[in-house]
N, C-alpha and C positions, 0 to 999 in steps of 0.2 A: 623324214623326221624319225626320231627315236619313238617306237610304238608306246613306250611307257611315259613319254613326256607329256606335258600339258599341251593341248591343242591351242594354237595361236589363230584366233578367229578374225576374219574380215567380214564386214556386212555390205551387201549389195543393196543400195538404195538408202534413203534417209527419211522415209516417211514415218508415220506414227508407230507402226508395228516394229520397225527397225529400232526405234528408241526404246520400246518396251523390252525387246530382246536384249539390247545393250545393257539396260539397267538390271535385268534378270541375271545376266552373265556374271555380274559382280559376285554373286554367291556361288558360282560354279566351283566344283572341286577339280574338274578336269580341263578347264579352259580359261583363256583370258582374251579380251578384246584388244587387238593391236592395229586394226586398219579399217578403213571404210572406202567404198567406191561409189561415186554418183555420176550422173551425166554432166554435172558441172562442178568445177573446183570450189566455187563459193559455198554451195550447199554441203560439200564434203568437209570443207574447213570448219564450217559452223557446227556440223555434227561432231567432228573430232574434238573441237574445243569443249563442247558440252559433255562429252563422254570420256574425256581423259586420253584421247588418242594423240600420239605424237604428230606434229604438223606435217612431217615428211611422209606420213602414212595416210594422209588425206588425199585420195586419188580422184582426179577429175574425169575418170572413165572406168567402166567395168573392166576393160581390157588391162588397164594399168594395175588394178587391184589383183586380177588373176595372175599377172606377171610378177607380183611382189613375192620374192623368195622368203620373206619373213611370215607369210601367211600359209597355214596348213589346211584350214577349212573355211568355207564361206557359208553365210546364212543369206539366202536369197529372199528378199522382202519386197520385190517389185510387184506391180499389178499382175494379176493372173496371166494375161496373154504373153507376158515377157518371161515367164518362168522357164520355159523349155530352152530358149536361146541362151539365157544366162547359165542355166544348169549345165548344158552340154559344153559350153565354152569353159566353164570353171573346171569341169571334170577333165577336159582335154588338156588343161593347164596343170593338171596333177593335184587339184584340190579335192578334199572331201566336201560333201555338200549336204546342208540341211535346207530344204526348200519349203516355203510357206504353203499352206493349203488354200484353195484346192491346188493340187500338185500341177495340174496342166489344164488344157482346154479341150483335149481329145485323147482317145486311147492311143492313137498313133504317136502323139507327143509323149505319153507315158512310156510307151515301148521304146522310143528313141532315147529318152533320158536314162532308162534302166540299161539299155544296150550300151550306152556310153560309159556308164559306171562299170559295167562288166569289162568292156574293152580296155579301160584305163586302170582297172583294179583299184577303184576308189569307193569309199563308203558313201551311200546315198540314202537319205531319209526324208519322208514327208513329215512336216512339223506338227504332229498331233501331240502337243505338250501334255494334254491330260492323260494320255496313255502311259506316260513315264512317271506319274506322280504316285506316291504311296497311298493316297486315297483310292485311286483306281485299283491298285494292287489289292487293297483290303476288300473292296467291293467284289472283285473277281474271285477272291478266295472264298468269300461268303456264299456267292452263287454256286461255285464249284463244290463247296462242302455241304450244300443243301440247307443253308440257313433259312431259306423261304420255301423249302421243298422243291418241287419241279418247276422250273421257269416256264411261265405261260405267256406273259405279255409285258411289253415295255412301252412306256410313254415318254417321249423326249421332245423338248421344245427349245428353240433358240431364236429369239425375236426381239426387236427393238423398234422404237418409233422415231424415225428421222424425217424432218420436213423435206418436201420435194425440192431438189436443187438440180436444175437441168444441166449445170456445169459439173456436178459432183460425180465421183467414180461410181457410186451405187446405181446411178441412172444412165450410165454410159455403156452401151453394148460393146464398143470398141475396147473398153477396159475390163470387160467381163463382169459388168454390174449385175445386180439382182440378188434376191434373198437366198436362192438355192445355192449359188456358188459362194456367196459371202459367208453364210452361217448354216445352211442346210446340211452341209457335210458333217457337222458335229453330231446332230441326232442320228443321222444315218450311220455314221461310224460307230457311235455308242451302241446302237441296236445290233449291228453286225458283230461287234465284239462280244456282247453278252450272249447272243444266240450261239456264237461259236463256243463260248465257255460251257454253256449248258450241254453242248454236244461233244465236248472233249476236244475241241479244235481251237486254233488261234482266232478264227473269225468264221462267219458264214455269209455267203451271198444270198440275197432273197430268192425264193422260188417264185414269188409274185410281188409286184409293186403296182399300186393304183393311186394316181395322183390327181389333184385339182389345184387350181391356183388363180391368182388375180394378177393380170399383166397391165402395166401402165400404158395407156393408149398412146401417149406422146413419146415416151422413152423406149417402149418395147421391152423393158426389163420387168422381171417378176417382182411384185411388191410383197406377195404373201403366197405360201404354198404349203399344202398338207399332203401326206402320203400314208396309206395303210399298207402294211407289208406282212407277208407270210414267209417264215423260214422253215427249214426241215425240223421235224419234231413237233409240228403244230404250234410253233412259237409265233406269235403275232406282235405287231408294233404299230403305234401311231406316232408319226413324225410331223413336226410343224416348224416352220421358219417364217420370218417376215422382217421387213424394214419399215413398215408403216403402222405397226401396232406392238405395244409392249405386252408380253405374256410372262407367265411364270417360267423362267428359264431353269427348269428343274428336270431331273430324270426320275421316273417312278418305275420300279422293277417289281412285278407281281409274280408270285409263285403260288403253288397249291397250298402252302402253309404260312403265308405271310407276304409282307411287302417291305422293300427298302426304298426310302426316299433319299435322293442325292440333291441337297439344296444348292450346291455350287459344283456342278459337274464338269465344267469346261475350263474356264480360266483358273478356277479353284483358289489359289492363294499366290499373290505376287510378292508377298513380303514374309513368307515362311510362317505365317500365323496359323494357329490350329484350325482345322476344318472338321466337319461332322457328317456322319451318315445316321439316318433315323431308321431303326429296325422295328417294324410293327408285326406282332404275332397275335392271333386270336387268343383272348383270355389272359393276356399278359400286358403289363404296362409297356409303353414305347421305350425302347432303349436307345439312348443317344451315344453313338460310338465316336470318340474323338481321335483324330489322326493329327499328329504334330510333326510336320515336315521340318527339315533342317536347311532347305534351300528354296529359292523362288521357283515357281512352276516352270519357267523358261530355262532355268539352270538345269533342271532335271532332264529336259530333252537334249540340251547341249551335252550333258554328261553321258547320256545314253549313247549318243553318237561317238563320243570320245572312247567309251568302253568298247564299242564295236571295232573302232580303229585299232585300239590296243590289242584286241583279240584277232586281228587280221580278217575281220568279217566285212563283207560288202553290204549286208543288210543288218538293220537294227531289229532285235527281237520284238520290241514293242510295236514296230511299224513295218512289217515285212512287205516286200515289193508286191506280192500277190494281193495283199490287203489294200494297198494303194490303188492298184489297178481295179480291184473290185469296187472300191468306193467311187472311183471315177465313172465306172460303168453305171452305177446306181444313180449318180447325179445326172448323167446324160439321159437316162431313162426318165427320170423325174422331170427334167426340162422338156423333153420331147412330148410328154403327156400333157403338159400345161400349155404347149404351143409356143415355147421360146426356142428359137433356132440360133445357135452360135456357129453353125456349119461344123459341128463336131464330126469327126471321122472315127 
């Protein structure tokens, strides 16, 4: 493809998050949705009809999507255990890839996926959409510039309350169910980002992580988990995730001279509506900082990949490969400490 052209996207799978990405892509500056691939033609055709994809680009298999010459990049939205196979096949077919999180089920899979991107010279990115949004850029700038003094502590939670469903993905170990893999990566990723910023680096891996959790006796998946983390520079963090309890899904960033509260840290804004940060300093009134995006949060991540493609880069600056591998290592450690075994390697 012409590096300066708009990326033509295909979506792998037709589940909920695939639809969210498809709608978000409508406000993209650097891409457009042209195709979908599913394990069955009926679901592909229904998805295509809903999202304005031409009928001939509704493919009844992933392989057919990857073989479509009108597709430049694919968004992999399958359940977690299928990420590696889909990503490697797409890269081998010459497509750039944006893969949902968690990126993989093991470090070996992460390494294989990144090796395939290097071999086929295609851009590969884990889909941390919040990393690409201007709200996160503003928060990073404030921490870097000392708006709250020296960074000391991060509190981050992502949790929701879903009724037990023995047939549901969240309670199915074969589909990578459980809170840590589903939403725990967000607070871990957020803390690693901020700790890195405070130390002048893109991210930091923990020096220590200690975890507890509650595992469903019947399903064997984690319903709730917490971790306390220490990073270089004596930065600490409290991380929490869950699928059986609703928490305040916020991030609090504490420094020696104040605190920043991020009321909507992850999904942020799906309709380009304004979002806010709350800046607290001793002896001053709280300042509400408003950020006004011009795109859907999912459009920002698609455009970040498109910009890397145009620049001839295999990695996207907001989500470098070493960061992806480090977050996977943290999730594995978290799981092992609470007694959940997915046969990670």
